[in-house]
gemmi code that builds the backbone of each chain (N, CA, C; Angstrom):
import gemmi

chains = {
    "A": [
        ("UNK", (-6.317, -8.238, 27.533), (-5.215, -7.321, 27.274), (-4.891, -7.259, 25.792)),
        ("UNK", (-5.362, -8.313, 25.039), (-5.000, -8.377, 23.629), (-5.748, -7.370, 22.776)),
        ("UNK", (-6.914, -6.883, 23.246), (-7.711, -5.961, 22.446), (-6.995, -4.617, 22.325)),
        ("UNK", (-6.900, -4.121, 21.068), (-6.204, -2.856, 20.868), (-7.219, -1.717, 20.827)),
        ("UNK", (-6.780, -0.554, 21.245), (-7.640, 0.619, 21.277), (-7.828, 1.126, 19.844)),
        ("UNK", (-9.084, 1.406, 19.406), (-9.262, 1.843, 18.012), (-8.657, 3.225, 17.788)),
        ("UNK", (-8.060, 3.406, 16.621), (-7.505, 4.719, 16.279), (-8.019, 5.117, 14.905)),
        ("UNK", (-8.198, 6.409, 14.720), (-8.689, 6.908, 13.429), (-7.831, 8.118, 13.037)),
        ("UNK", (-7.234, 8.047, 11.851), (-6.366, 9.137, 11.394), (-7.220, 10.276, 10.841)),
        ("UNK", (-6.581, 11.401, 10.550), (-7.341, 12.543, 10.018), (-7.899, 12.224, 8.630)),
        ("UNK", (-7.139, 11.441, 7.841), (-7.624, 11.042, 6.509), (-8.846, 10.139, 6.652)),
        ("UNK", (-8.752, 9.209, 7.594), (-9.886, 8.305, 7.827), (-11.093, 9.084, 8.344)),
        ("UNK", (-10.824, 10.088, 9.164), (-11.920, 10.929, 9.670), (-12.592, 11.672, 8.513)),
        ("UNK", (-11.783, 12.115, 7.549), (-12.338, 12.795, 6.376), (-13.231, 11.842, 5.573)),
        ("UNK", (-12.759, 10.612, 5.406), (-13.571, 9.615, 4.699), (-14.887, 9.379, 5.440)),
        ("UNK", (-14.806, 9.300, 6.756), (-16.025, 9.093, 7.549), (-16.994, 10.264, 7.372)),
        ("UNK", (-16.438, 11.485, 7.309), (-17.285, 12.660, 7.075), (-18.002, 12.558, 5.726)),
        ("UNK", (-17.240, 12.115, 4.717), (-17.813, 12.038, 3.367), (-18.845, 10.914, 3.240)),
        ("UNK", (-18.728, 9.920, 4.118), (-19.660, 8.784, 4.053), (-20.870, 8.963, 4.977)),
        ("UNK", (-20.989, 10.150, 5.576), (-22.013, 10.300, 6.622), (-23.438, 10.172, 6.096)),
        ("UNK", (-23.642, 10.496, 4.799), (-25.027, 10.455, 4.306), (-25.290, 9.317, 3.323)),
        ("UNK", (-24.526, 8.258, 3.407), (-24.839, 7.092, 2.585), (-23.653, 6.525, 1.828)),
        ("UNK", (-23.958, 5.596, 0.938), (-22.913, 4.881, 0.205), (-22.259, 5.775, -0.853)),
        ("UNK", (-20.970, 5.530, -1.062), (-20.206, 6.283, -2.065), (-19.248, 5.335, -2.789)),
        ("UNK", (-18.954, 5.672, -4.046), (-17.879, 4.994, -4.758), (-16.567, 5.643, -4.344)),
        ("UNK", (-15.461, 4.935, -4.552), (-14.144, 5.485, -4.230), (-13.867, 6.782, -4.969)),
        ("UNK", (-14.214, 6.814, -6.257), (-13.958, 8.014, -7.069), (-14.776, 9.208, -6.594)),
        ("UNK", (-15.986, 8.941, -6.113), (-16.830, 10.025, -5.574), (-16.167, 10.645, -4.349)),
        ("UNK", (-15.570, 9.794, -3.520), (-14.883, 10.296, -2.326), (-13.703, 11.176, -2.728)),
        ("UNK", (-12.967, 10.748, -3.765), (-11.828, 11.533, -4.263), (-12.320, 12.890, -4.767)),
        ("UNK", (-13.394, 12.867, -5.540), (-13.976, 14.107, -6.098), (-14.416, 15.070, -4.998)),
        ("UNK", (-15.093, 14.507, -4.003), (-15.692, 15.355, -2.959), (-14.692, 15.820, -1.906)),
        ("UNK", (-13.510, 15.209, -1.897), (-12.520, 15.583, -0.876), (-11.780, 16.864, -1.226)),
        ("UNK", (-11.952, 17.337, -2.441), (-11.283, 18.567, -2.860), (-9.765, 18.426, -2.914)),
        ("UNK", (-9.291, 17.276, -3.304), (-7.852, 17.065, -3.464), (-7.165, 16.452, -2.254)),
        ("UNK", (-7.892, 16.287, -1.156), (-7.268, 15.698, 0.036), (-7.067, 14.188, -0.113)),
        ("UNK", (-7.931, 13.563, -0.885), (-7.791, 12.123, -1.127), (-7.338, 11.916, -2.563)),
        ("UNK", (-6.391, 11.008, -2.767), (-5.872, 10.739, -4.114), (-6.448, 9.428, -4.630)),
        ("UNK", (-6.644, 9.379, -5.953), (-7.282, 8.204, -6.529), (-6.427, 6.946, -6.416)),
        ("UNK", (-5.102, 7.091, -6.369), (-4.240, 5.916, -6.248), (-4.269, 5.310, -4.856)),
        ("UNK", (-4.433, 6.167, -3.849), (-4.323, 5.695, -2.461), (-5.668, 5.486, -1.773)),
        ("UNK", (-6.763, 5.932, -2.393), (-8.061, 5.866, -1.709), (-8.452, 4.437, -1.328)),
        ("UNK", (-8.126, 3.474, -2.211), (-8.561, 2.100, -1.923), (-7.722, 1.434, -0.834)),
        ("UNK", (-6.479, 1.906, -0.683), (-5.658, 1.401, 0.425), (-6.247, 1.906, 1.739)),
        ("UNK", (-6.617, 3.197, 1.754), (-7.229, 3.776, 2.959), (-8.529, 3.040, 3.289)),
        ("UNK", (-9.350, 2.823, 2.258), (-10.639, 2.150, 2.481), (-10.449, 0.696, 2.918)),
        ("UNK", (-9.429, 0.030, 2.356), (-9.167, -1.365, 2.752), (-8.758, -1.431, 4.223)),
        ("UNK", (-7.920, -0.486, 4.648), (-7.500, -0.453, 6.058), (-8.679, -0.148, 6.965)),
        ("UNK", (-9.527, 0.785, 6.499), (-10.703, 1.135, 7.303), (-11.664, -0.048, 7.394)),
        ("UNK", (-11.743, -0.814, 6.307), (-12.611, -1.994, 6.327), (-12.046, -3.050, 7.284)),
        ("UNK", (-10.712, -3.169, 7.267), (-10.077, -4.117, 8.197), (-10.297, -3.698, 9.652)),
        ("UNK", (-10.358, -2.401, 9.885), (-10.605, -1.895, 11.244), (-12.084, -1.968, 11.628)),
        ("UNK", (-12.938, -2.189, 10.630), (-14.376, -2.270, 10.888), (-15.090, -0.933, 10.818)),
        ("UNK", (-14.417, 0.092, 10.271), (-15.031, 1.426, 10.191), (-15.965, 1.550, 8.984)),
        ("UNK", (-15.650, 0.855, 7.910), (-16.512, 0.907, 6.722), (-16.811, -0.516, 6.255)),
        ("UNK", (-17.828, -0.603, 5.448), (-18.162, -1.879, 4.822), (-18.319, -1.624, 3.328)),
        ("UNK", (-18.105, -2.637, 2.523), (-18.214, -2.427, 1.077), (-18.987, -3.564, 0.428)),
        ("UNK", (-19.537, -3.253, -0.724), (-20.244, -4.278, -1.513), (-20.061, -3.953, -2.981)),
        ("UNK", (-20.158, -4.972, -3.813), (-20.037, -4.739, -5.250), (-21.310, -4.084, -5.765)),
        ("UNK", (-21.140, -3.122, -6.656), (-22.280, -2.392, -7.213), (-23.072, -3.319, -8.130)),
        ("UNK", (-24.411, -3.339, -7.935), (-25.214, -4.242, -8.768), (-25.860, -3.528, -9.961)),
        ("UNK", (-25.529, -2.247, -10.169), (-26.070, -1.553, -11.342), (-25.283, -1.977, -12.587)),
        ("UNK", (-25.850, -1.754, -13.795), (-25.171, -2.208, -15.019), (-23.770, -1.611, -15.155)),
        ("UNK", (-22.803, -2.461, -15.489), (-21.405, -2.047, -15.620), (-21.045, -1.890, -17.098)),
        ("UNK", (-19.977, -1.117, -17.399), (-19.540, -1.036, -18.786), (-19.093, -2.411, -19.280)),
        ("UNK", (-19.259, -2.700, -20.571), (-18.882, -4.020, -21.063), (-17.397, -4.304, -20.809)),
        ("UNK", (-17.092, -5.511, -20.403), (-15.726, -5.989, -20.147), (-15.030, -5.219, -19.032)),
        ("UNK", (-15.812, -4.549, -18.198), (-15.201, -3.808, -17.094), (-15.407, -4.510, -15.772)),
        ("UNK", (-14.488, -4.243, -14.826), (-14.643, -4.817, -13.492), (-15.771, -4.098, -12.762)),
        ("UNK", (-16.349, -4.766, -11.770), (-17.464, -4.185, -11.014), (-16.938, -3.198, -9.980)),
        ("UNK", (-17.586, -2.047, -9.912), (-17.166, -1.032, -8.935), (-17.677, -1.407, -7.547)),
        ("UNK", (-17.023, -0.815, -6.561), (-17.336, -1.149, -5.174), (-17.936, 0.072, -4.475)),
        ("UNK", (-18.995, -0.150, -3.715), (-19.650, 0.920, -2.951), (-19.265, 0.810, -1.480)),
        ("UNK", (-18.990, 1.947, -0.855), (-18.542, 1.953, 0.538), (-19.548, 2.675, 1.421)),
        ("UNK", (-19.718, 2.162, 2.616), (-20.616, 2.800, 3.592), (-19.985, 2.732, 4.977)),
        ("UNK", (-20.276, 3.726, 5.796), (-19.752, 3.738, 7.173), (-20.526, 2.730, 8.015)),
        ("UNK", (-19.840, 2.084, 8.933), (-20.521, 1.156, 9.864), (-20.887, 1.924, 11.142)),
        ("UNK", (-21.751, 1.343, 11.932), (-22.134, 1.962, 13.197), (-20.922, 2.136, 14.112)),
        ("UNK", (-20.072, 1.115, 14.113), (-18.855, 1.167, 14.928), (-17.935, 2.300, 14.458)),
        ("UNK", (-17.790, 2.423, 13.121), (-16.946, 3.484, 12.559), (-17.457, 4.864, 12.939)),
        ("UNK", (-18.781, 5.044, 12.856), (-19.399, 6.335, 13.219), (-19.158, 6.643, 14.698)),
        ("UNK", (-19.266, 5.590, 15.511), (-19.064, 5.746, 16.958), (-17.620, 6.175, 17.265)),
        ("UNK", (-16.653, 5.505, 16.633), (-15.235, 5.838, 16.867), (-14.941, 7.245, 16.347)),
        ("UNK", (-15.475, 7.566, 15.172), (-15.271, 8.891, 14.575), (-15.829, 9.983, 15.491)),
        ("UNK", (-17.013, 9.724, 16.012), (-17.662, 10.680, 16.906), (-16.834, 10.860, 18.185)),
        ("UNK", (-16.364, 9.729, 18.734), (-15.575, 9.773, 19.983), (-14.275, 10.546, 19.766)),
        ("UNK", (-13.625, 10.307, 18.640), (-12.376, 11.018, 18.362), (-12.621, 12.504, 18.098)),
        ("UNK", (-13.778, 12.817, 17.499), (-14.142, 14.216, 17.291), (-14.258, 14.947, 18.622)),
        ("UNK", (-14.926, 14.279, 19.573), (-15.074, 14.854, 20.923), (-13.711, 15.019, 21.593)),
        ("UNK", (-12.864, 14.011, 21.429), (-11.532, 14.049, 22.037), (-10.703, 15.198, 21.461)),
        ("UNK", (-10.749, 15.343, 20.128), (-9.985, 16.424, 19.490), (-10.463, 17.789, 19.974)),
        ("UNK", (-11.776, 17.925, 20.063), (-12.335, 19.209, 20.517), (-11.962, 19.471, 21.976)),
        ("UNK", (-11.986, 18.415, 22.777), (-11.644, 18.563, 24.196), (-10.176, 18.954, 24.363)),
        ("UNK", (-9.307, 18.337, 23.568), (-7.878, 18.661, 23.668), (-7.585, 20.048, 23.126)),
        ("UNK", (-8.373, 20.477, 22.144), (-8.185, 21.820, 21.580), (-8.556, 22.892, 22.592)),
        ("UNK", (-9.377, 22.529, 23.589), (-9.821, 23.493, 24.605), (-8.845, 23.615, 25.782)),
        ("UNK", (-7.678, 22.984, 25.644), (-6.697, 23.023, 26.729), (-6.313, 24.476, 27.054)),
        ("UNK", (-6.416, 24.880, 28.300), (-6.097, 26.274, 28.620), (-4.610, 26.561, 28.442)),
        ("UNK", (-4.283, 27.757, 27.952), (-2.882, 28.113, 27.681), (-2.088, 28.219, 28.978)),
        ("UNK", (-2.743, 28.529, 30.081), (-2.042, 28.682, 31.367), (-1.374, 27.390, 31.807)),
        ("UNK", (-1.958, 26.245, 31.426), (-1.420, 24.955, 31.833), (-0.026, 24.741, 31.260)),
        ("UNK", (0.175, 25.279, 30.045), (1.467, 25.084, 29.363), (2.620, 25.700, 30.160)),
        ("UNK", (2.362, 26.846, 30.771), (3.419, 27.533, 31.525), (3.594, 26.851, 32.896)),
    ],
    "B": [
        ("UNK", (-4.762, -2.471, -22.038), (-3.366, -2.895, -21.828), (-2.974, -2.690, -20.361)),
        ("UNK", (-3.192, -1.448, -19.868), (-2.894, -1.125, -18.464), (-3.666, -2.062, -17.548)),
        ("UNK", (-4.954, -2.184, -17.821), (-5.818, -2.986, -16.957), (-5.373, -4.445, -16.944)),
        ("UNK", (-5.082, -4.987, -18.128), (-4.712, -6.407, -18.204), (-3.387, -6.674, -17.486)),
        ("UNK", (-2.419, -5.749, -17.685), (-1.099, -5.924, -17.078), (-1.173, -5.815, -15.555)),
        ("UNK", (-1.867, -4.786, -15.076), (-1.997, -4.603, -13.615), (-2.768, -5.781, -13.010)),
        ("UNK", (-3.804, -6.221, -13.717), (-4.602, -7.352, -13.243), (-3.728, -8.611, -13.148)),
        ("UNK", (-2.929, -8.853, -14.178), (-2.059, -10.039, -14.190), (-1.025, -9.964, -13.056)),
        ("UNK", (-0.405, -8.799, -12.916), (0.591, -8.626, -11.848), (-0.045, -8.814, -10.476)),
        ("UNK", (-1.237, -8.237, -10.333), (-1.946, -8.351, -9.054), (-2.276, -9.793, -8.717)),
        ("UNK", (-2.786, -10.534, -9.714), (-3.137, -11.941, -9.476), (-1.900, -12.780, -9.182)),
        ("UNK", (-0.767, -12.387, -9.770), (0.462, -13.161, -9.561), (1.087, -12.894, -8.203)),
        ("UNK", (0.999, -11.648, -7.738), (1.780, -11.262, -6.566), (0.973, -11.027, -5.292)),
        ("UNK", (-0.272, -10.612, -5.448), (-0.982, -10.108, -4.264), (-1.884, -11.145, -3.615)),
        ("UNK", (-2.176, -10.875, -2.366), (-3.157, -11.647, -1.613), (-4.521, -11.426, -2.281)),
        ("UNK", (-5.347, -12.464, -2.276), (-6.653, -12.406, -2.957), (-7.513, -11.235, -2.465)),
        ("UNK", (-7.496, -11.031, -1.151), (-8.330, -9.965, -0.577), (-7.770, -8.583, -0.924)),
        ("UNK", (-6.445, -8.462, -0.929), (-5.819, -7.188, -1.302), (-6.179, -6.855, -2.750)),
        ("UNK", (-6.147, -7.862, -3.586), (-6.503, -7.672, -4.994), (-7.949, -7.180, -5.115)),
        ("UNK", (-8.848, -7.841, -4.370), (-10.274, -7.506, -4.452), (-10.576, -6.116, -3.901)),
        ("UNK", (-9.856, -5.723, -2.852), (-10.197, -4.452, -2.181), (-9.430, -3.243, -2.715)),
        ("UNK", (-8.251, -3.451, -3.295), (-7.443, -2.297, -3.706), (-7.266, -2.204, -5.219)),
        ("UNK", (-6.834, -3.289, -5.837), (-6.503, -3.212, -7.269), (-7.768, -3.274, -8.143)),
        ("UNK", (-8.659, -4.197, -7.837), (-9.857, -4.347, -8.676), (-10.752, -3.100, -8.693)),
        ("UNK", (-10.975, -2.424, -7.538), (-11.759, -1.177, -7.617), (-11.078, -0.109, -8.466)),
        ("UNK", (-9.731, -0.047, -8.400), (-9.002, 0.931, -9.224), (-9.150, 0.596, -10.703)),
        ("UNK", (-9.119, -0.693, -11.021), (-9.313, -1.119, -12.410), (-10.750, -0.861, -12.855)),
        ("UNK", (-11.699, -1.060, -11.932), (-13.103, -0.792, -12.249), (-13.306, 0.691, -12.558)),
        ("UNK", (-12.621, 1.553, -11.797), (-12.698, 2.998, -12.052), (-12.163, 3.320, -13.439)),
        ("UNK", (-11.065, 2.659, -13.788), (-10.457, 2.893, -15.105), (-11.429, 2.510, -16.219)),
        ("UNK", (-12.030, 1.324, -16.111), (-12.955, 0.891, -17.161), (-14.210, 1.759, -17.171)),
        ("UNK", (-14.630, 2.214, -15.985), (-15.809, 3.078, -15.893), (-15.538, 4.423, -16.574)),
        ("UNK", (-14.350, 4.973, -16.324), (-14.026, 6.294, -16.882), (-13.745, 6.237, -18.373)),
        ("UNK", (-13.044, 5.198, -18.801), (-12.739, 5.109, -20.233), (-13.994, 4.787, -21.050)),
        ("UNK", (-14.987, 4.174, -20.392), (-16.242, 3.884, -21.091), (-17.161, 5.110, -21.120)),
        ("UNK", (-16.924, 6.045, -20.204), (-17.790, 7.221, -20.095), (-17.448, 8.299, -21.101)),
        ("UNK", (-18.269, 9.370, -21.138), (-18.055, 10.429, -22.114), (-16.912, 11.382, -21.768)),
        ("UNK", (-16.524, 11.459, -20.494), (-15.495, 12.422, -20.093), (-14.098, 11.859, -20.327)),
        ("UNK", (-13.204, 12.735, -20.795), (-11.839, 12.295, -21.049), (-10.836, 13.106, -20.222)),
        ("UNK", (-11.375, 14.038, -19.414), (-10.509, 14.968, -18.685), (-9.535, 14.272, -17.745)),
        ("UNK", (-9.968, 13.155, -17.163), (-9.146, 12.493, -16.143), (-8.317, 11.338, -16.694)),
        ("UNK", (-8.241, 11.226, -18.017), (-7.628, 10.016, -18.573), (-6.201, 9.737, -18.105)),
        ("UNK", (-5.278, 10.728, -18.105), (-3.915, 10.411, -17.643), (-3.906, 9.886, -16.213)),
        ("UNK", (-4.653, 10.553, -15.333), (-4.730, 10.098, -13.944), (-5.418, 8.737, -13.864)),
        ("UNK", (-6.408, 8.543, -14.750), (-7.133, 7.274, -14.753), (-6.194, 6.133, -15.106)),
        ("UNK", (-5.271, 6.377, -16.038), (-4.327, 5.320, -16.418), (-3.279, 5.095, -15.333)),
        ("UNK", (-2.910, 6.162, -14.653), (-1.882, 6.065, -13.604), (-2.453, 5.442, -12.328)),
        ("UNK", (-3.741, 5.683, -12.076), (-4.377, 5.234, -10.833), (-4.162, 3.765, -10.500)),
        ("UNK", (-4.446, 2.839, -11.439), (-4.249, 1.420, -11.123), (-2.795, 1.072, -10.794)),
        ("UNK", (-1.847, 1.755, -11.432), (-0.432, 1.479, -11.140), (-0.080, 1.923, -9.722)),
        ("UNK", (-0.536, 3.108, -9.357), (-0.286, 3.597, -7.991), (-0.956, 2.646, -6.997)),
        ("UNK", (-2.189, 2.263, -7.321), (-2.922, 1.345, -6.435), (-2.168, 0.020, -6.307)),
        ("UNK", (-1.594, -0.463, -7.411), (-0.863, -1.732, -7.376), (0.374, -1.636, -6.473)),
        ("UNK", (1.145, -0.550, -6.652), (2.358, -0.364, -5.830), (1.983, -0.281, -4.347)),
        ("UNK", (0.942, 0.493, -4.043), (0.504, 0.618, -2.647), (-0.060, -0.704, -2.123)),
        ("UNK", (-0.680, -1.472, -3.033), (-1.231, -2.767, -2.623), (-0.111, -3.731, -2.243)),
        ("UNK", (1.014, -3.674, -2.962), (2.157, -4.534, -2.613), (2.640, -4.176, -1.208)),
        ("UNK", (2.753, -2.882, -0.965), (3.187, -2.411, 0.357), (2.174, -2.806, 1.436)),
        ("UNK", (0.908, -2.605, 1.120), (-0.180, -2.963, 2.045), (-0.143, -4.459, 2.352)),
        ("UNK", (0.115, -5.252, 1.310), (0.131, -6.705, 1.455), (1.234, -7.155, 2.400)),
        ("UNK", (2.354, -6.436, 2.368), (3.468, -6.795, 3.244), (3.182, -6.349, 4.679)),
        ("UNK", (2.733, -5.111, 4.816), (2.580, -4.527, 6.164), (1.291, -4.966, 6.850)),
        ("UNK", (0.194, -5.031, 6.087), (-1.124, -5.299, 6.683), (-1.632, -6.707, 6.371)),
        ("UNK", (-0.735, -7.624, 6.176), (-1.138, -8.983, 5.856), (-1.967, -9.573, 6.994)),
        ("UNK", (-3.108, -10.252, 6.672), (-3.887, -10.877, 7.747), (-3.095, -11.951, 8.482)),
        ("UNK", (-2.091, -12.526, 7.795), (-1.203, -13.479, 8.465), (0.017, -12.729, 8.977)),
        ("UNK", (-0.201, -11.524, 9.442), (0.883, -10.634, 9.868), (2.006, -11.286, 10.656)),
        ("UNK", (1.689, -11.990, 11.760), (2.772, -12.557, 12.565), (3.679, -13.500, 11.759)),
        ("UNK", (3.051, -14.385, 10.939), (3.855, -15.335, 10.158), (4.726, -14.593, 9.141)),
        ("UNK", (4.127, -13.656, 8.440), (4.861, -12.902, 7.427), (5.897, -11.991, 8.092)),
        ("UNK", (5.572, -11.499, 9.280), (6.504, -10.647, 10.013), (7.796, -11.386, 10.332)),
        ("UNK", (7.648, -12.668, 10.725), (8.838, -13.485, 11.010), (9.663, -13.634, 9.739)),
        ("UNK", (9.000, -13.900, 8.612), (9.708, -14.047, 7.336), (10.438, -12.765, 6.992)),
        ("UNK", (9.785, -11.637, 7.246), (10.406, -10.350, 6.941), (11.662, -10.138, 7.768)),
        ("UNK", (11.598, -10.540, 9.037), (12.765, -10.381, 9.903), (13.912, -11.262, 9.414)),
        ("UNK", (13.592, -12.502, 9.022), (14.625, -13.406, 8.496), (15.192, -12.829, 7.200)),
        ("UNK", (14.287, -12.354, 6.354), (14.693, -11.779, 5.071), (15.592, -10.560, 5.294)),
        ("UNK", (15.206, -9.707, 6.219), (15.996, -8.515, 6.533), (17.379, -8.887, 7.041)),
        ("UNK", (17.432, -9.912, 7.896), (18.724, -10.363, 8.431), (19.607, -10.897, 7.308)),
        ("UNK", (19.005, -11.703, 6.412), (19.767, -12.265, 5.299), (20.334, -11.153, 4.412)),
        ("UNK", (19.488, -10.172, 4.116), (19.937, -9.056, 3.272), (21.051, -8.283, 3.972)),
        ("UNK", (20.920, -8.128, 5.280), (21.943, -7.412, 6.058), (23.273, -8.173, 6.028)),
        ("UNK", (23.185, -9.500, 6.159), (24.409, -10.323, 6.124), (25.083, -10.190, 4.761)),
        ("UNK", (24.284, -10.316, 3.707), (24.834, -10.210, 2.345), (25.421, -8.820, 2.121)),
        ("UNK", (24.695, -7.795, 2.576), (25.163, -6.415, 2.403), (26.465, -6.185, 3.163)),
        ("UNK", (26.564, -6.735, 4.378), (27.792, -6.584, 5.178), (28.958, -7.264, 4.479)),
        ("UNK", (28.702, -8.462, 3.967), (29.755, -9.204, 3.272), (30.259, -8.401, 2.078)),
        ("UNK", (29.337, -7.905, 1.271), (29.740, -7.160, 0.070), (30.417, -5.842, 0.434)),
        ("UNK", (29.957, -5.218, 1.515), (30.600, -3.973, 1.957), (32.042, -4.252, 2.389)),
        ("UNK", (32.275, -5.380, 3.087), (33.627, -5.757, 3.504), (34.502, -6.027, 2.281)),
        ("UNK", (33.941, -6.773, 1.342), (34.684, -7.085, 0.107), (35.039, -5.803, -0.645)),
        ("UNK", (34.092, -4.885, -0.670), (34.318, -3.613, -1.371), (35.483, -2.859, -0.724)),
        ("UNK", (35.495, -2.850, 0.613), (36.568, -2.165, 1.349), (37.918, -2.820, 1.035)),
        ("UNK", (37.956, -4.160, 1.042), (39.207, -4.876, 0.776), (39.680, -4.661, -0.660)),
        ("UNK", (38.716, -4.698, -1.589), (39.073, -4.553, -3.011), (39.652, -3.174, -3.297)),
        ("UNK", (39.129, -2.177, -2.640), (39.619, -0.813, -2.891), (41.028, -0.632, -2.327)),
        ("UNK", (41.291, -1.192, -1.185), (42.616, -1.089, -0.574), (42.861, 0.302, -0.008)),
        ("UNK", (43.338, 0.325, 1.218), (43.543, 1.622, 1.870), (44.734, 2.384, 1.283)),
        ("UNK", (45.826, 1.649, 0.868), (47.028, 2.339, 0.406), (46.836, 2.979, -0.968)),
        ("UNK", (45.865, 2.445, -1.729), (45.672, 2.999, -3.074), (44.654, 4.145, -3.082)),
        ("UNK", (44.308, 4.592, -1.889), (43.216, 5.551, -1.741), (43.442, 6.843, -2.546)),
        ("UNK", (44.696, 7.314, -2.518), (44.940, 8.621, -3.125), (45.592, 8.518, -4.514)),
        ("UNK", (45.722, 7.283, -5.015), (46.325, 7.119, -6.338), (45.399, 7.642, -7.437)),
        ("UNK", (46.050, 7.929, -8.585), (45.272, 8.361, -9.756), (44.411, 7.181, -10.206)),
        ("UNK", (43.259, 7.474, -10.690), (42.365, 6.417, -11.153), (41.516, 5.826, -10.038)),
        ("UNK", (41.592, 6.409, -8.878), (40.810, 5.903, -7.748), (39.312, 5.950, -8.044)),
        ("UNK", (38.902, 7.057, -8.651), (37.458, 7.221, -8.891), (36.922, 6.138, -9.833)),
        ("UNK", (37.733, 5.826, -10.900), (37.277, 4.784, -11.829), (37.201, 3.427, -11.116)),
        ("UNK", (38.270, 3.171, -10.323), (38.338, 1.905, -9.587), (37.143, 1.781, -8.627)),
        ("UNK", (36.867, 2.912, -7.958), (35.781, 2.948, -6.985), (34.438, 2.698, -7.667)),
        ("UNK", (34.208, 3.446, -8.766), (32.897, 3.311, -9.419), (32.716, 1.903, -9.992)),
        ("UNK", (33.823, 1.309, -10.539), (33.715, -0.052, -11.080), (33.390, -1.038, -9.961)),
        ("UNK", (34.089, -0.872, -8.830), (33.859, -1.779, -7.702), (32.447, -1.619, -7.162)),
        ("UNK", (32.020, -0.366, -7.026), (30.675, -0.103, -6.492), (29.614, -0.672, -7.418)),
        ("UNK", (29.765, -0.452, -8.740), (28.730, -0.951, -9.654), (28.690, -2.473, -9.630)),
        ("UNK", (29.881, -3.107, -9.564), (29.916, -4.574, -9.487), (29.258, -5.082, -8.229)),
        ("UNK", (29.586, -4.462, -7.117), (29.024, -4.884, -5.832), (27.525, -4.595, -5.762)),
        ("UNK", (27.141, -3.451, -6.329), (25.713, -3.106, -6.326), (24.921, -4.136, -7.123)),
        ("UNK", (25.472, -4.535, -8.280), (24.786, -5.540, -9.100), (24.641, -6.842, -8.324)),
        ("UNK", (25.711, -7.256, -7.635), (25.661, -8.489, -6.843), (24.631, -8.389, -5.720)),
        ("UNK", (24.645, -7.235, -5.073), (23.721, -7.018, -3.960), (22.268, -7.027, -4.449)),
        ("UNK", (22.030, -6.351, -5.575), (20.674, -6.327, -6.144), (20.219, -7.736, -6.500)),
        ("UNK", (21.153, -8.525, -7.066), (20.815, -9.913, -7.411), (20.441, -10.698, -6.158)),
        ("UNK", (21.227, -10.476, -5.086), (20.966, -11.190, -3.822), (19.597, -10.813, -3.261)),
        ("UNK", (19.304, -9.509, -3.295), (18.016, -9.038, -2.747), (16.860, -9.554, -3.595)),
        ("UNK", (17.024, -9.485, -4.922), (15.964, -9.969, -5.821), (15.703, -11.450, -5.581)),
        ("UNK", (16.792, -12.214, -5.446), (16.653, -13.649, -5.207), (15.922, -13.909, -3.879)),
        ("UNK", (16.360, -13.163, -2.847), (15.753, -13.344, -1.521), (14.263, -13.023, -1.559)),
        ("UNK", (13.894, -11.931, -2.236), (12.481, -11.559, -2.316), (11.703, -12.566, -3.162)),
        ("UNK", (12.333, -13.062, -4.230), (11.687, -14.077, -5.074), (11.350, -15.307, -4.266)),
        ("UNK", (12.314, -15.754, -3.480), (12.113, -16.933, -2.626), (11.022, -16.647, -1.598)),
        ("UNK", (11.063, -15.437, -1.039), (10.070, -15.072, -0.018), (8.666, -15.072, -0.596)),
        ("UNK", (8.488, -14.529, -1.801), (7.150, -14.481, -2.413), (6.624, -15.893, -2.657)),
        ("UNK", (7.506, -16.759, -3.193), (7.062, -18.129, -3.480), (6.669, -18.820, -2.180)),
        ("UNK", (7.526, -18.663, -1.150), (7.239, -19.292, 0.147), (5.921, -18.778, 0.707)),
        ("UNK", (5.701, -17.485, 0.560), (4.501, -16.866, 1.105), (3.260, -17.375, 0.375)),
        ("UNK", (3.348, -17.471, -0.936), (2.184, -17.918, -1.705), (1.891, -19.387, -1.413)),
        ("UNK", (2.940, -20.165, -1.200), (2.740, -21.564, -0.826), (2.064, -21.632, 0.537)),
        ("UNK", (2.496, -20.767, 1.432), (1.927, -20.689, 2.775), (0.453, -20.305, 2.703)),
        ("UNK", (0.132, -19.360, 1.829), (-1.254, -18.915, 1.667), (-2.125, -20.030, 1.109)),
        ("UNK", (-1.526, -20.875, 0.259), (-2.288, -21.956, -0.357), (-2.692, -23.012, 0.667)),
        ("UNK", (-2.089, -22.974, 1.866), (-2.439, -23.940, 2.906), (-3.900, -23.794, 3.354)),
        ("UNK", (-4.420, -22.581, 3.268), (-5.802, -22.365, 3.693), (-5.951, -21.040, 4.389)),
        ("UNK", (-7.167, -20.732, 4.831), (-7.398, -19.446, 5.495), (-6.690, -19.382, 6.845)),
        ("UNK", (-6.352, -18.144, 7.289), (-5.640, -18.014, 8.568), (-6.502, -18.438, 9.745)),
    ],
}
model = gemmi.Model(1)
for chain_id, residues in chains.items():
    chain = gemmi.Chain(chain_id)
    for i, (resn, *xyz) in enumerate(residues, 1):
        res = gemmi.Residue()
        res.name, res.seqid = resn, gemmi.SeqId(i, " ")
        for name, pos in zip(("N", "CA", "C"), xyz):
            atom = gemmi.Atom()
            atom.name, atom.element = name, gemmi.Element(name[0])
            atom.pos, atom.b_iso = gemmi.Position(*pos), 0.0
            res.add_atom(atom)
        chain.add_residue(res)
    model.add_chain(chain)
structure = gemmi.Structure()
structure.add_model(model)
structure.setup_entities()
């Protein structure tokens, strides 16, 4: 009974969409989101997603600028893709609700 | 300057993992952008680590891996702040006095009382949070959850 049902927000779903074809830096996700993701909040979103098991991250091993911190690369996990896919199906199924039912 | 200050604040206040996952990547972006040829994003680049730091503090409180333990502390802290706030609100009501409500100079009296009480309340809250942070960091030093 202790296991909680996974949930994915629309912002997290957007991140999952952007990560579908491989690893990305946080700033790349901000750039590619067209303003939907903000640079100040992107790492909080990614940290929460990592805690949920939707994404995984690793430190970039390419050469860094002198005296700079190492950037982090993010990738979607199999579990994250599965949850994202399931929620996509659910959203589409709920969107197909017939209008007659409402009355 | 921004990077060093945010880094110092983060190391002083935040959980190690929160620092690694939220503040350090934001600082890495800052150093990456300031080292690069583009300058278009500089104001946002400087603001980014600060926003990340503020959100990291919030994240650290709400999404702490030791959530249950910290949650209990938060409830105690909230109760203490409520008790102090109630006490000061009662004192404020008594100090103002109901019969002097419509006298001349009420507004000055009110604002002086409110500012005094607000200062006391802020001191109480700051003290309570200071104690909570120290207790929490000591708790974290015990070992992994």
